[in-house]
C-alpha positions in Angstrom: 102.2 57.2 129.1 99.6 58.6 126.3 102.6 57.5 123.5 102.2 53.7 125.1 98.5 54.0 125.1 98.4 54.8 121.5 100.8 52.4 120.3 98.7 49.4 122.0 95.9 50.5 120.7 97.3 50.6 117.1 98.4 47.5 117.4 95.0 45.9 118.4 93.6 47.5 115.6 96.2 46.0 113.2 95.8 42.6 114.7 92.1 42.9 115.1 91.8 43.5 111.4 93.9 41.0 110.3 91.3 38.5 109.1 88.6 40.9 108.3 87.7 43.1 105.8 87.8 47.0 106.7 84.1 47.8 106.3 81.3 46.5 104.4 81.6 48.8 101.3 85.4 48.3 101.4 87.1 45.2 99.5 89.8 43.2 101.2 92.4 43.6 98.7 95.4 42.1 100.4 96.9 39.1 99.3 95.2 35.8 100.8 97.5 33.2 101.8 96.4 29.7 102.2 96.9 27.7 105.4 95.9 25.1 107.6 94.2 25.6 110.9 97.0 24.7 112.6 99.2 26.8 110.6 97.1 29.9 111.1 97.1 29.2 114.8 100.9 28.8 115.1 101.1 32.3 113.2 98.1 34.2 115.2 100.0 32.6 118.4 103.4 34.2 117.2 101.7 37.7 116.7 100.0 37.7 120.2 103.8 36.9 121.7 104.9 39.9 119.7 102.2 42.1 121.0 102.7 41.1 124.4 106.4 41.5 124.3 106.0 45.1 122.6 104.1 46.0 125.6 106.3 44.8 128.2 109.4 46.4 126.2 107.5 49.7 126.5 106.6 49.1 130.1 110.5 48.4 130.6 111.0 51.9 128.9 108.9 53.6 130.5 110.0 52.3 134.2 113.7 52.7 132.9 114.0 48.9 133.6 116.5 48.1 130.7 116.6 44.4 131.9 112.9 44.1 131.2 113.3 45.6 127.7 116.2 43.4 126.9 114.5 40.1 128.2 111.4 40.8 126.2 113.0 41.7 123.1 115.4 38.9 122.9 112.6 36.5 123.4 111.3 37.3 120.3 114.2 37.7 118.4 116.1 35.4 115.8 118.2 34.0 118.2 116.0 32.8 120.7 113.6 31.4 118.0 116.2 29.8 115.6 115.1 26.4 116.5 111.1 27.3 117.4 109.1 24.3 116.5 106.8 25.3 113.5 104.0 23.2 111.5 105.6 20.8 109.0 105.3 22.2 105.7 104.5 25.8 106.8 108.1 27.4 105.5 107.7 26.1 101.9 104.4 28.1 101.7 105.9 31.1 102.9 106.8 33.8 100.0 110.4 35.6 100.0 108.7 38.7 101.0 106.7 37.1 103.8 110.0 35.7 104.9 111.7 39.1 104.7 109.3 40.7 106.6 109.3 38.3 109.5 113.2 38.1 109.6 113.2 41.9 110.1 111.0 41.8 113.0 112.9 39.1 114.4 116.3 40.7 113.9 114.8 44.2 115.3 113.9 42.6 118.5 117.6 41.3 118.7 118.7 44.6 118.1 116.6 46.1 120.5 117.6 43.6 123.1 121.6 44.5 122.3 121.1 48.1 122.6 119.0 47.8 126.0 121.8 45.6 127.3 124.4 48.1 126.2 122.5 50.9 128.1 121.3 52.9 125.1 118.9 55.7 125.8 115.2 54.5 126.0 114.2 57.2 123.5 116.8 55.4 121.1 114.9 52.3 121.8 111.8 53.1 121.4 112.6 54.6 117.9 114.0 51.3 117.0 110.8 49.6 118.1 108.6 52.0 116.0 110.8 51.0 113.0 110.7 46.9 114.0 106.7 47.3 113.9 106.5 49.2 110.8 107.4 45.7 109.3 104.2 44.3 111.4 102.0 47.0 109.9 103.4 46.1 106.2 102.8 42.4 106.8 99.3 43.0 108.0 98.7 45.6 105.2 99.9 43.1 102.5 98.7 39.6 103.8 95.2 38.1 105.0 95.4 34.5 106.4 92.6 32.2 104.9 92.2 28.6 106.0 92.8 25.8 103.3 89.7 24.1 101.9 89.8 20.4 102.7 
């Protein structure tokens, strides 16, 4: 329970700082990526969905509900999102590094879903979730989204 609470707090801190400098004295050195308001809203919505699923995966692990783990992880995987409607032109703005980080997150969720369906131990799946989330953290440490000036 304590581990799950710490994980949720860490996620909220990472997402909460996604668009802001860490403090008034610290310069935000993350790479600024220019997106339209619609593109930024789409990206942030996807991040919130990932966080919601992380919470549900952890809840499923904590209550030994592997069906819940598999369902929630699969919902955020590449397989379920292959035809996700994205704002037109967004893909052309994404660097190879950005694409690789996000693809790794989606693939991680697919792997978690597959392992949960196969009956892998909760501790193994929890470790896989932590490894997947390292990509989330890396992305937030690397990039900040700015709305393009018109």
